[in-house]
N, C-alpha and C positions, 0 to 999 in steps of 0.2 A: 797437602803436597807443598814443598818449598818452592818459592818462586824467585827468579832473578832476571835481570835485564840481559837481553842479547840484541844484536843488530841484525836486521834483515839482510841477507847476503846479496839482495838485488837492489833495494832502494835505500838501505841504510837506516830505516826507521827503527827506533828503539821500542822493543816490545818485550813482554814477559815470555819466558821460555815456554810457559803453558799455552801461549797463543801462537806458537810457531808451528810451521808445517815443513816436513822434509819432502822436497820435490824429487821428481824422477831422476834429476841430474845430481842429486846429493846435496843440493843447497838447502839451507834452513831459511825459510822465507816467511813473511807476513801473509795474512789471508789474501791481500790484494795481488800479491805476486805468485800465488800458488797456481799451478796449472798441471794438468796431466800430460804425460808424454804423448806426442802426436803419433798416430799409427804409421804415418808415412816415413817417420824417422827410421823405422826398421824395415822399410820396403827394399827388397832386392830384386832386381830385374833378372829374369831367367830367359835367355833366348829360346825361341821355338826351334824345332827341328828344321835344319836347312837354313836357318837364319843367322847362324853364328859366323863370325869372322875372326881373323887373327886379332884385330884391334879389340873386339868385344871380349874375347877371352883374356886378353891382357889386362883389360880394365876391371873385370869382375872374376873373382875366383869362386864366389858364392859363399865366402866365409867372412866377408868384411862386416864390421859393426859400424854402420854408417852414422850412428848417433855420435860417434867420437869426432866426426868432422864438423859438427855444429858448433859455431862460435857462441860461447856463453860469457857475457860480461857481468861481473858482479861489482860490489862496492869497492873491492880491493884492486881488481884488475882494471877498473875504470879510473883509478886515481892517477893524477899526473905527477907521480912521485917515483923516483928511481927505486927499483926493487919491488915495486908493487904493480904499477901499470904495465899492461902488455900491449903488443901491437894489435891494432884494430879495436882496442877497447879504451885505452888511456885518453883522457881529456883534461886539458889544463883547467885547474880550479874545481874539479869535480870530486865530491866525496873525499876530501883530503883528511878529514877527521883529526886534524892537528898532528898527524904522524910525521916523524922525521925520516929522511931517506935512509934506506938500509945500506950498509957498507957493501962495496963491490965484492963479487964472488971471488974468492982466492983458491977455491978447491978445483978439482978436475972439471973439464968441460962437461956441461950438462948438469952440474949440481945446482940446487935451488936454494935461494934464501928463504927461511921460514917466514910465514905470515903470522904475526903475533897479535892477537886481539887484546887491546889494553883492558886491564881489570878496572872495576869501578867500585867504590865504597858506597855508592848511592843505593840505598835499599828502600827508599820511600819516594813516592811520586810527588813531584813539586807542582803545586797548583797555584794559579793566580788568585787574587782576592775574590774575583768574580766567580771563579770555579768553586772556591771554598764556600761562598755564600749560597751558591746553587745547590751543592750537595748537602749543606746544612739544612736547607729548606726541604729537600727531598726526604731526608731522614726524619725531619720534624713532622712531615705530613703523615708519617707512619707511627707517630708517638702520641698516645692519648693524653699525656701530660702537657702537650703543647696546644690543646684545644680549649676553647671558651664557648660556653652556651649562654646566650642572652635571651631573655624573654620578658614580656610585659609591655606596658603602654608608654614607657618613658626612657628606654635605654638609648644610648648614643655610643657609637664606635668611631674613634678617631685614631688614625695611624700616625704615630709620631715621626719626626724627622729621622732619617737614617734606617728606617725599618720597612719591611714589606710583609704584609700578612696575606692570608689566603682564605677566601670565603667559599664555603662548601654548601651552605644552605641559608636562605633568607625567605621569610614569609611576612607579608604586610609591613614592608620596610620602605624607606625612602632614601635616595642617594642625595646627601647634602640637603639643600633647601628645595629640591624639586618637589612639585606638587603631585606627580604621578607615583603610584605605588610600584614597588619592585619586588619580584618573586624569583627566587633561584631554587628550583626544586630538584634538579638533577646534579648530584655531587660527582659525576664521572670526571669532570675536569675542574679542579679548583680555580676560582677566579682571583687573580692577583689584586691586592689592595695596596697601592703605593703610598708613600708618605703624603700626608695631607688628605687622604681619602676619608670621607665622612659618610657614615651609614647610621640611620636611626629608625626607631619604631614610628609607624604612622599614627600611633595613638591607640591601636587595637590591643586589648589586654592579652590576646593570644599571639601577638607578633613575636617572631623568633629570628635568631641569627646564630649560625654555628660556624666558627672560623678557627683557623690555625694561626697561632702567634709564636713563631720559632724562637723568639727571644726568651720565652718562658723556660726553654730547656737548654739553649746554646750557652747560657751563662752559668748553668749549674751542673751540667753533665760534661765532663772532660772529653768524652768520646766525640763530641761535636766539634772540638777544636783540634784534636790530635789526628783524627782520620774520619771525617764526616762521610766521605764516599764509601769507605770500608764499612762504616756503620750501616749505611743504607743497604748495601748488598748483603751484609751479614743478616739483617732482618728479613730480607727477601728469602735468603737461603734457609733461614731458620723456620720459615713457614712449612718447609717440606717435612719437618719433624713433628708438626702439630696436627692434632685431630680436627678435621673440619666438621662443624656442628650445624644443625638445621633447626629452625624454629618457624612455626607457621600458625595461621589462624584461618578458619573457614567461615563462610557465610551460607545461609540457607535460602532456598528459592522462595520468593514471595514475601520475604521478611526484611524490612529496613533495619540494619544493625551496623555496629562498629565493634566487632569482637576483637579481643586482644589476648595475647599469651605472654606470661611473664618469663623472663630469662631465669635459668637456674642460678642459685646463689653461691656456686662453688668457684667463682672467679670475680676479680675486681675490674679488669680492663679487657676489652674485646676489640676485634677488628672485623667489621662487616666486609665481605668480599663479593657478595652477589645478592640481588633481590629480584623477586618476580611478582607479578600480579596476573592472575588468571580469572577472568570474569569478575574482577573487583575494580573499584575505581582508583584506589591507591594503597600503598603500604608505607608505614612510617615507624620511626622510633619515637617513643613517648615517655615522659616522666611519670612518676607514680601518681601525681595529682591530675595527670591527663590535661594539664593546662599548657598549651604549646607542645610542639614536637617538631621533628625535622622530617621533611619528605625525603624519600630515597629514590624517587623517580618522577618523571612528568606525569600529567594526568589530563584527561579530557574535561572532566568536571567532577564534582562530588557524587554525581548520580549516574554517570555514563561508564559502562564497563569497557575494559580493554584487556588485551593480552600482551604483556611486555616483560622483558627481563634485561638487567644491566649488571655488568661486573665492574668493580672498582675497589679501592681501599678506603675505608672510613673507620678510623679508630673511635672508640667511645668508652665512657666510664659507666659501669653498671649502676653506680650510685646515682647517676644523673638520668640515664635512660633505662628504666626497669622493665619495659614491655615493648613488644612490637604490636602494631595495630593495623587492621585493614577496614575497608568500608564496602558494604554491599552496593551493587549497582546493576543496571539493566542496559539493554541495547538502546531502548528509547529514552532512557534517562528519566523515567517516571517512577514514582513511589508505588509499590505494590506489584511491580513486575520484575523484581530483583532475581538474579540468577544465583544458583549455587556456585560459589567461587572459592578460591584459595589465594592467600598472600603468603609468601615465604621469604626467608632470608637465610643466607649461609654466613657463618662467622667462625672466627678462631677465638679461643680463650687465651689471652696473652700471658706468658709466664713471667715470673719475677726476673728482673735484670734485662727486660726487653729494651 
């Protein structure tokens, strides 16, 4: 559907025609100024038998449309400009919209000057640099090409001046020179990493970090500079046309295990949208060598079961994460009393041109 800008007839806000509502009084308004016709506007008083008088009959014939007596001020009748403002509505300096006064009426008494809405050639929304950077980041958070996976005993992540990255997972890491270990298991809300931020492995060979680096795509894909907001919503809308897939792994009662299930090989990039653990301790994405992986939710411990589920967007490359893996667990957190459980995740196979 084609879109163009219009002005709300009440507040003057510039909105797309597709976001406008026609109100009961015929005005085209934004969502904030939309209201239903009040039932009392159509109320007509009918005298009871023996109650009537000459004055009441003169005031009401029973056929009046009382809604016509309601004063409605809009952006045109409220302007303090000759030819636009009307008695009871016009205010000096209000909603003038740079209009010029209309010429005086020269026609017969009762003729009206037309209200002309100025046309505009503006067909793209103008955003500030901060809005542009925000929507670039939102679009990049949905782009698997914007992500970096670090693992090992010696990696260091340093955000350069002028950039902001987003951390979605960290295991056995340290913030700068801090002595305490830092873990970020739940990717539901990406953690901003501002310029100068430093994250490094704590020396554990299985330490991992998974983060989004928007500059990997904003400088190579023109869609991030021409219309990053549109790119974000285009990707969200495109998900409606894709098939939602499920992959899961199960554990057996009384058996300590970390079963895994490989992804099918008919796609290159995917988008995890939900994960669950039912009587298991955790559910993760893991690489082929099973060294390091990224948590998809919080956990009680490696041995304690729980039942939880989360929904989020987490892009990934199948060449990096080839399997999903779960771990058996028990209520008491002891080996030998594991429950039969299931870990599952829902994901989309992303098409080319995403």
